[in-house]
One Martini backbone bead per residue (centre of mass of N, CA, C, O) as a GRO file, in nm:
protein
  258
    1MET     BB    1 -11.873  13.837 -18.325
    2SER     BB    2 -12.073  14.022 -18.538
    3VAL     BB    3 -12.433  14.069 -18.629
    4LEU     BB    4 -12.611  14.152 -18.930
    5GLU     BB    5 -12.978  14.139 -18.981
    6ALA     BB    6 -13.217  14.047 -19.227
    7ARG     BB    7 -13.575  13.967 -19.188
    8ASP     BB    8 -13.807  13.981 -19.404
    9VAL     BB    9 -13.781  14.258 -19.554
   10SER     BB   10 -13.991  14.550 -19.585
   11VAL     BB   11 -14.030  14.848 -19.796
   12GLU     BB   12 -14.203  15.166 -19.773
   13ARG     BB   13 -14.254  15.433 -20.022
   14GLY     BB   14 -14.505  15.621 -20.117
   15GLY     BB   15 -14.687  15.346 -20.134
   16ARG     BB   16 -14.423  15.174 -20.212
   17THR     BB   17 -14.262  14.883 -20.280
   18ILE     BB   18 -13.885  14.854 -20.260
   19LEU     BB   19 -13.883  14.608 -20.051
   20SER     BB   20 -13.893  14.238 -20.050
   21THR     BB   21 -13.855  13.985 -19.852
   22SER     BB   22 -13.557  14.032 -19.718
   23SER     BB   23 -13.244  13.843 -19.668
   24ILE     BB   24 -12.951  13.910 -19.451
   25THR     BB   25 -12.605  13.826 -19.360
   26ILE     BB   26 -12.347  13.985 -19.151
   27ARG     BB   27 -12.005  13.966 -19.064
   28THR     BB   28 -11.735  14.017 -18.921
   29GLY     BB   29 -11.489  14.017 -19.194
   30GLU     BB   30 -11.673  14.110 -19.422
   31PHE     BB   31 -11.740  14.154 -19.789
   32LEU     BB   32 -12.029  14.304 -19.916
   33GLY     BB   33 -12.188  14.300 -20.230
   34LEU     BB   34 -12.417  14.515 -20.395
   35VAL     BB   35 -12.608  14.415 -20.679
   36GLY     BB   36 -12.764  14.604 -20.945
   37PRO     BB   37 -12.990  14.781 -21.073
   38ASN     BB   38 -13.172  15.032 -21.096
   39GLY     BB   39 -13.416  14.991 -20.845
   40SER     BB   40 -13.344  14.713 -20.677
   41GLY     BB   41 -13.253  14.801 -20.349
   42LYS     BB   42 -12.971  14.880 -20.236
   43SER     BB   43 -13.013  15.147 -20.076
   44THR     BB   44 -13.243  15.044 -19.902
   45LEU     BB   45 -13.089  14.819 -19.759
   46LEU     BB   46 -12.882  15.000 -19.625
   47ARG     BB   47 -13.083  15.182 -19.461
   48VAL     BB   48 -13.212  14.951 -19.297
   49LEU     BB   49 -12.943  14.844 -19.173
   50ALA     BB   50 -12.887  15.141 -19.038
   51GLY     BB   51 -13.177  15.250 -18.925
   52LEU     BB   52 -13.310  15.484 -19.120
   53TRP     BB   53 -13.524  15.278 -19.219
   54PRO     BB   54 -13.818  15.135 -19.194
   55ALA     BB   55 -13.984  14.843 -19.152
   56LYS     BB   56 -14.283  14.706 -19.236
   57THR     BB   57 -14.148  14.425 -19.244
   58GLY     BB   58 -13.984  14.267 -19.029
   59SER     BB   59 -13.622  14.258 -18.940
   60VAL     BB   60 -13.349  14.417 -18.762
   61LEU     BB   61 -13.035  14.279 -18.646
   62LEU     BB   62 -12.809  14.320 -18.358
   63ASP     BB   63 -12.724  14.072 -18.196
   64ASP     BB   64 -13.049  14.005 -18.165
   65GLN     BB   65 -13.120  14.314 -18.180
   66ALA     BB   66 -13.350  14.538 -18.237
   67LEU     BB   67 -13.336  14.837 -18.395
   68ALA     BB   68 -13.626  14.947 -18.320
   69LYS     BB   69 -13.520  14.912 -17.993
   70THR     BB   70 -13.278  15.108 -18.053
   71ALA     BB   71 -13.081  15.347 -18.001
   72ARG     BB   72 -12.940  15.565 -18.218
   73THR     BB   73 -12.665  15.594 -18.076
   74GLN     BB   74 -12.602  15.292 -18.062
   75ILE     BB   75 -12.600  15.242 -18.364
   76ALA     BB   76 -12.387  15.464 -18.449
   77ARG     BB   77 -12.145  15.311 -18.297
   78ARG     BB   78 -12.174  15.038 -18.503
   79VAL     BB   79 -12.316  15.192 -18.758
   80ALA     BB   80 -12.198  15.302 -19.073
   81PHE     BB   81 -12.301  15.563 -19.309
   82VAL     BB   82 -12.234  15.619 -19.667
   83PRO     BB   83 -12.341  15.813 -19.889
   84GLN     BB   84 -12.332  15.910 -20.210
   85ASP     BB   85 -12.445  16.207 -20.129
   86THR     BB   86 -12.213  16.435 -19.981
   87HIS     BB   87 -12.272  16.738 -19.838
   88VAL     BB   88 -12.057  17.030 -19.795
   89ASP     BB   89 -12.120  17.366 -19.704
   90PHE     BB   90 -11.837  17.383 -19.566
   91PRO     BB   91 -11.480  17.449 -19.524
   92PHE     BB   92 -11.380  17.204 -19.386
   93THR     BB   93 -11.169  17.020 -19.243
   94VAL     BB   94 -11.073  16.703 -19.221
   95ALA     BB   95 -11.055  16.699 -18.913
   96GLU     BB   96 -11.347  16.802 -18.871
   97ILE     BB   97 -11.489  16.575 -19.016
   98LEU     BB   98 -11.384  16.346 -18.831
   99ALA     BB   99 -11.498  16.464 -18.563
  100MET     BB  100 -11.799  16.407 -18.635
  101GLY     BB  101 -11.771  16.092 -18.581
  102ARG     BB  102 -11.784  16.143 -18.250
  103TYR     BB  103 -12.078  16.220 -18.162
  104PRO     BB  104 -12.192  15.943 -18.048
  105HIS     BB  105 -11.981  15.973 -17.794
  106ARG     BB  106 -11.985  16.318 -17.714
  107GLY     BB  107 -12.125  16.505 -17.878
  108ARG     BB  108 -12.143  16.814 -18.035
  109PHE     BB  109 -12.023  17.009 -17.771
  110ALA     BB  110 -11.807  16.845 -17.673
  111PRO     BB  111 -11.504  16.795 -17.585
  112GLU     BB  112 -11.210  16.680 -17.684
  113SER     BB  113 -11.055  16.381 -17.645
  114ALA     BB  114 -10.814  16.148 -17.642
  115SER     BB  115 -10.994  15.928 -17.777
  116ASP     BB  116 -11.078  16.098 -18.015
  117ARG     BB  117 -10.796  16.155 -18.131
  118ALA     BB  118 -10.722  15.856 -18.172
  119ALA     BB  119 -10.955  15.784 -18.366
  120ILE     BB  120 -10.883  15.991 -18.585
  121GLN     BB  121 -10.595  15.895 -18.641
  122SER     BB  122 -10.669  15.605 -18.718
  123ALA     BB  123 -10.856  15.674 -18.956
  124ALA     BB  124 -10.644  15.827 -19.122
  125GLU     BB  125 -10.448  15.588 -19.151
  126GLN     BB  126 -10.636  15.381 -19.288
  127CYS     BB  127 -10.691  15.611 -19.534
  128ASP     BB  128 -10.441  15.786 -19.602
  129ILE     BB  129 -10.492  16.118 -19.463
  130GLY     BB  130 -10.286  16.266 -19.275
  131HIS     BB  131 -10.189  16.490 -19.495
  132LEU     BB  132 -10.510  16.621 -19.499
  133LEU     BB  133 -10.619  16.745 -19.225
  134HIS     BB  134 -10.563  17.069 -19.314
  135ARG     BB  135 -10.756  17.043 -19.533
  136SER     BB  136 -11.000  17.128 -19.736
  137ILE     BB  137 -11.264  16.953 -19.857
  138ASP     BB  138 -11.292  17.148 -20.127
  139THR     BB  139 -10.976  17.058 -20.233
  140LEU     BB  140 -11.036  16.777 -20.309
  141SER     BB  141 -11.041  16.501 -20.451
  142GLY     BB  142 -11.246  16.245 -20.507
  143GLY     BB  143 -11.073  16.030 -20.361
  144GLU     BB  144 -11.007  16.192 -20.106
  145ARG     BB  145 -11.296  16.249 -20.018
  146GLN     BB  146 -11.385  15.955 -19.984
  147ARG     BB  147 -11.176  15.883 -19.767
  148ALA     BB  148 -11.273  16.094 -19.564
  149LEU     BB  149 -11.564  15.978 -19.529
  150ILE     BB  150 -11.472  15.703 -19.431
  151ALA     BB  151 -11.310  15.808 -19.191
  152ARG     BB  152 -11.548  15.926 -19.040
  153SER     BB  153 -11.680  15.650 -18.993
  154LEU     BB  154 -11.427  15.530 -18.834
  155ALA     BB  155 -11.430  15.729 -18.591
  156VAL     BB  156 -11.661  15.567 -18.451
  157GLN     BB  157 -11.589  15.262 -18.433
  158PRO     BB  158 -11.712  15.047 -18.613
  159GLU     BB  159 -11.828  14.732 -18.734
  160PHE     BB  160 -12.012  14.874 -18.957
  161VAL     BB  161 -11.978  14.947 -19.316
  162LEU     BB  162 -12.179  15.162 -19.520
  163LEU     BB  163 -12.182  15.181 -19.889
  164ASP     BB  164 -12.295  15.414 -20.142
  165GLU     BB  165 -12.141  15.434 -20.419
  166PRO     BB  166 -11.816  15.522 -20.378
  167THR     BB  167 -11.730  15.496 -20.714
  168ALA     BB  168 -11.917  15.661 -20.914
  169ASN     BB  169 -11.704  15.939 -20.944
  170LEU     BB  170 -11.456  15.762 -21.021
  171ASP     BB  171 -11.175  15.661 -21.116
  172ILE     BB  172 -10.998  15.380 -21.141
  173GLU     BB  173 -10.778  15.432 -20.933
  174HIS     BB  174 -10.973  15.530 -20.699
  175SER     BB  175 -11.153  15.283 -20.695
  176LEU     BB  176 -10.932  15.084 -20.609
  177GLU     BB  177 -10.861  15.223 -20.343
  178VAL     BB  178 -11.137  15.186 -20.207
  179LEU     BB  179 -11.151  14.873 -20.230
  180GLU     BB  180 -10.890  14.818 -20.078
  181LEU     BB  181 -10.986  14.945 -19.818
  182CYS     BB  182 -11.229  14.758 -19.771
  183ARG     BB  183 -11.067  14.498 -19.752
  184SER     BB  184 -10.893  14.590 -19.513
  185LEU     BB  185 -11.124  14.626 -19.313
  186ALA     BB  186 -11.216  14.332 -19.316
  187ASN     BB  187 -10.938  14.210 -19.232
  188ASN     BB  188 -10.963  14.399 -18.950
  189GLY     BB  189 -11.294  14.328 -18.861
  190HIS     BB  190 -11.482  14.446 -19.039
  191ALA     BB  191 -11.787  14.531 -19.192
  192VAL     BB  192 -11.867  14.538 -19.544
  193ILE     BB  193 -12.117  14.734 -19.726
  194LEU     BB  194 -12.151  14.748 -20.088
  195ALA     BB  195 -12.266  14.949 -20.340
  196SER     BB  196 -12.278  14.847 -20.698
  197HIS     BB  197 -12.231  14.854 -21.063
  198ASP     BB  198 -11.940  14.713 -21.065
  199LEU     BB  199 -11.895  14.393 -21.111
  200ASN     BB  200 -11.594  14.347 -21.184
  201LEU     BB  201 -11.474  14.504 -20.945
  202VAL     BB  202 -11.620  14.394 -20.683
  203SER     BB  203 -11.548  14.086 -20.736
  204GLN     BB  204 -11.232  14.125 -20.658
  205TYR     BB  205 -11.304  14.200 -20.331
  206ALA     BB  206 -11.536  14.046 -20.247
  207THR     BB  207 -11.657  13.772 -20.057
  208ARG     BB  208 -11.957  13.873 -20.121
  209LEU     BB  209 -12.280  13.848 -20.286
  210ALA     BB  210 -12.573  14.052 -20.382
  211LEU     BB  211 -12.855  14.006 -20.588
  212LEU     BB  212 -13.069  14.251 -20.728
  213HIS     BB  213 -13.439  14.251 -20.804
  214LEU     BB  214 -13.714  14.420 -20.771
  215GLY     BB  215 -13.666  14.426 -20.443
  216GLN     BB  216 -13.480  14.160 -20.449
  217ILE     BB  217 -13.311  13.880 -20.341
  218VAL     BB  218 -13.179  13.635 -20.578
  219SER     BB  219 -12.864  13.627 -20.478
  220THR     BB  220 -12.610  13.440 -20.293
  221GLY     BB  221 -12.245  13.463 -20.263
  222SER     BB  222 -12.009  13.413 -20.441
  223PRO     BB  223 -11.906  13.552 -20.724
  224GLU     BB  224 -11.923  13.279 -20.883
  225GLN     BB  225 -12.225  13.219 -20.799
  226VAL     BB  226 -12.366  13.495 -20.892
  227LEU     BB  227 -12.188  13.544 -21.164
  228VAL     BB  228 -12.404  13.445 -21.401
  229PRO     BB  229 -12.529  13.471 -21.707
  230ALA     BB  230 -12.831  13.410 -21.656
  231SER     BB  231 -12.873  13.616 -21.427
  232LEU     BB  232 -12.767  13.874 -21.569
  233GLU     BB  233 -12.962  13.870 -21.811
  234LYS     BB  234 -13.223  13.892 -21.643
  235VAL     BB  235 -13.158  14.149 -21.467
  236PHE     BB  236 -13.017  14.342 -21.715
  237ASN     BB  237 -13.094  14.282 -22.014
  238VAL     BB  238 -12.837  14.114 -22.126
  239HIS     BB  239 -12.541  14.020 -22.255
  240ALA     BB  240 -12.320  13.768 -22.100
  241GLU     BB  241 -11.960  13.748 -22.121
  242PRO     BB  242 -11.718  13.537 -22.025
  243PHE     BB  243 -11.385  13.600 -21.891
  244THR     BB  244 -11.028  13.537 -21.884
  245SER     BB  245 -10.763  13.668 -21.777
  246PRO     BB  246 -10.422  13.647 -21.775
  247ALA     BB  247 -10.447  13.673 -21.442
  248GLY     BB  248 -10.732  13.506 -21.374
  249LEU     BB  249 -10.971  13.692 -21.419
  250SER     BB  250 -11.313  13.737 -21.388
  251VAL     BB  251 -11.509  13.856 -21.664
  252PHE     BB  252 -11.739  14.087 -21.824
  253VAL     BB  253 -11.924  14.119 -22.127
  254PHE     BB  254 -12.152  14.360 -22.252
  255ARG     BB  255 -12.464  14.329 -22.439
  256SER     BB  256 -12.706  14.414 -22.623
  257ARG     BB  257 -13.011  14.280 -22.737
  258ALA     BB  258 -13.047  14.463 -23.002
   0.00000   0.00000   0.00000
């Protein structure tokens, strides 16, 4: 079991503190959902956990080794980050996009090996996009494109997969497909950390949630422990009414305070 941990991390950008003394631990096999309003620090926390942004104070550790003292290539082999807005400027095929995920292992210009091809095929199968490998990335639907980008991260063969709002521009069907994929990845031994605005949706799939507010983690635990009306009303400044669906799912209906 591998462990990725932030200990009392603070992050400053442009002279402003955007994440303050935050701590979180995630182990392989878990699916952690980061929830909170815009500007609460979700994306910042993902980037600092991925080693992309430095912490001003505190530390991020991967199996007790500080990321700040670990080579970028070594981090990239174990921690994959999929940003919310991923622009592809050229009409690469899906197979070519997935091959890019192998760069941390073989370099940008090294020839593709048998292990590279096996990793790419495995990633495509996990994301159910084997039939899309010869398609151009710019011809895919939103859901297909998102699965292809997640597959690229899996081609790295990472232990930790970090996703920033992967369902933000997807319809309900494709959002469910992405979250089902994330749960499957966690069940198969990966750790998935996903930032989302959709509390009702992510709570049905994540094993654990972290609620962020004003750059701090204010609550962590099971969805039932974190998503309580008092906390949601304080963080989101709305009325939060809990309901149980006929299928037994707990959901919230939100109303403006006005």
